[in-house]
C-alpha positions in Angstrom: 12.5 46.5 25.3 13.2 50.0 26.7 11.2 53.0 25.7 14.1 54.5 23.9 14.7 51.3 21.9 11.0 51.1 21.0 10.9 54.8 20.0 13.9 54.2 17.7 12.4 51.1 16.2 9.0 52.9 15.5 10.8 55.9 14.0 13.0 53.7 11.8 10.0 51.7 10.6 8.1 55.0 9.9 11.0 56.4 8.0 10.9 53.4 5.6 7.2 53.9 4.7 6.2 56.3 2.0 5.3 59.7 3.2 1.7 60.9 3.4 0.7 62.4 0.1 0.1 66.1 0.1 -2.6 67.5 -2.1 -0.9 68.7 -5.3 -1.3 72.3 -6.2 -2.8 72.9 -9.6 -0.4 73.9 -12.3 -1.1 77.3 -13.8 -2.1 77.1 -17.5 -0.5 79.5 -19.8 -2.8 81.1 -22.4 -1.0 81.5 -25.7 -2.3 82.8 -29.0 -0.7 79.8 -30.7 -3.1 76.8 -30.3 -0.3 74.3 -31.1 1.7 75.5 -28.0 -1.4 75.2 -25.8 -2.1 71.7 -26.9 1.5 70.6 -26.4 1.4 71.9 -22.8 -1.9 70.1 -22.1 -0.5 66.7 -23.2 2.5 67.1 -20.9 0.5 67.3 -17.7 1.2 64.7 -15.1 -1.4 62.0 -14.3 -3.5 62.3 -11.2 -1.8 60.8 -8.1 -3.3 57.5 -7.2 -4.8 57.1 -3.7 -2.6 55.7 -1.0 -2.6 52.1 -0.1 -4.9 51.6 2.9 -2.5 49.2 4.6 0.3 51.8 4.5 -2.0 54.5 5.8 -3.0 52.3 8.7 0.6 51.2 9.4 1.7 54.8 9.5 -1.1 55.7 11.9 -0.2 52.8 14.2 3.5 53.7 14.2 2.8 57.4 15.0 0.3 56.4 17.7 3.0 54.1 19.2 5.5 56.9 19.1 3.0 59.0 20.9 2.6 56.2 23.6 6.4 56.2 24.1 6.4 60.0 24.6 3.5 59.7 27.1 5.5 57.2 29.2 8.6 59.5 28.9 6.4 62.4 30.1 7.0 64.5 27.0 3.5 65.7 26.5 4.3 68.1 23.7 5.9 65.4 21.5 3.1 63.0 22.4 0.6 65.5 21.1 2.6 65.9 17.9 2.9 62.2 17.3 -0.8 61.5 17.9 -1.7 64.4 15.6 0.3 62.7 12.9 -1.5 59.4 13.5 -4.8 61.2 13.3 -4.0 62.8 10.0 -3.9 59.2 8.6 -6.8 57.9 10.7 -9.0 60.6 12.2 -11.1 58.0 14.1 -8.1 56.3 15.8 -9.4 56.0 19.4 -6.1 55.4 21.1 -4.4 58.3 19.4 -7.4 60.6 20.4 -7.2 59.3 24.0 -3.4 59.9 24.3 -3.6 63.3 22.7 -6.4 64.4 24.9 -4.6 63.2 28.1 -1.3 64.9 27.0 -3.1 68.1 26.2 -4.7 68.0 29.7 -1.2 67.7 31.2 0.0 70.6 29.1 -2.8 72.7 30.6 -2.8 75.8 28.4 -6.0 77.2 27.1 -5.4 76.0 23.6 -4.3 72.5 24.8 -7.4 72.1 27.1 -9.6 73.3 24.2 -8.1 70.6 22.0 -8.5 68.0 24.7 -12.2 68.9 25.0 -12.6 68.5 21.2 -10.9 65.1 21.3 -13.2 64.0 24.2 -16.2 65.1 22.2 -15.0 63.1 19.2 -14.4 60.1 21.4 -17.9 60.2 22.8 -19.2 60.0 19.2 -16.9 57.1 18.3 -17.3 54.9 21.4 -20.4 52.9 22.2 -22.7 54.4 24.9 -22.4 52.9 28.3 -18.9 51.8 27.7 -16.5 52.2 30.7 -14.3 54.4 28.6 -17.3 56.6 27.7 -18.1 57.1 31.4 -14.5 58.1 32.1 -14.4 60.5 29.2 -17.7 62.1 30.5 -16.1 62.6 33.9 -12.9 64.0 32.3 -15.1 66.5 30.4 -16.8 67.6 33.6 -13.5 68.1 35.4 -12.0 69.8 32.3 -14.6 72.6 32.1 -13.5 74.7 35.2 -9.8 74.2 34.3 -10.5 75.4 30.7 -12.3 78.5 32.1 -9.5 79.2 34.6 -6.8 78.8 31.8 -8.8 81.2 29.6 -9.0 83.8 32.3 -5.3 83.5 33.2 -4.1 83.8 29.6 -6.5 86.7 28.9 -5.3 88.5 32.0 -1.6 87.9 31.0 -2.3 89.2 27.5 -4.1 92.3 28.8 -1.3 92.9 31.3 1.2 92.9 28.4 -0.9 95.2 26.3 -1.3 97.5 29.3 2.5 97.6 29.7 2.9 98.4 26.0 0.2 101.1 26.2 1.9 102.6 29.3 5.3 102.8 27.6 3.8 104.7 24.7 1.4 106.9 26.7 4.2 107.7 29.1 5.8 109.9 26.5 2.7 112.1 26.8 2.5 112.1 30.5 -0.4 109.6 30.5 -1.1 105.9 31.4 -3.7 103.4 30.6 -5.2 104.1 34.0 -6.4 107.4 32.5 -8.8 105.5 30.3 -11.8 103.6 31.7 -13.9 101.3 29.7 -17.5 101.1 30.8 -20.0 98.6 29.4 -22.9 100.2 27.6 -26.5 99.0 26.9 -25.7 98.0 23.3 -23.2 95.2 24.3 -20.1 97.4 23.6 -18.0 99.7 25.7 -17.7 103.4 26.2 -14.3 104.9 26.9 -13.9 107.7 29.5 -10.8 109.8 30.0 -9.9 110.7 33.6 -6.9 112.7 35.0 
């Protein structure tokens, strides 16, 4: 079966299952002076929703994880992360979904994606037995992930500061100034002092 056919089959099956229940918001209670009206409103309240069938929850998790596997093979890491996240909403300890989401987030490579991958690897280490081959691989992945995470953080921080500096320069330019006129120097209290220079 081709990946596209499998993806369509998994999505079709998922569409036939009941959706995950959302936590209902409490209905506001109207306070009336008339006790009869208040009692009538209380008797009309809907019954509490019953818990979902565990078989349906597991099936939904498996289908979403399989959809994630299809996207991994199609090299669509963003959709793989989304599908695995859906699986993990039904089963937070689903090892395959955690592994796929972590690997896809590593490929995405942004600071937030790498942070999520690191969190998934930490969760996997808690779930898998010590000494397992998968555990050793996850530990290696975490070691390799650390410098990438730090580099992504520096890169995105520098990009953000560059954009802020550009905005600052466009505003300060109206006054004949630029952000280069302001220097931030660390002080002994853990903060920064700002100096103005011409």
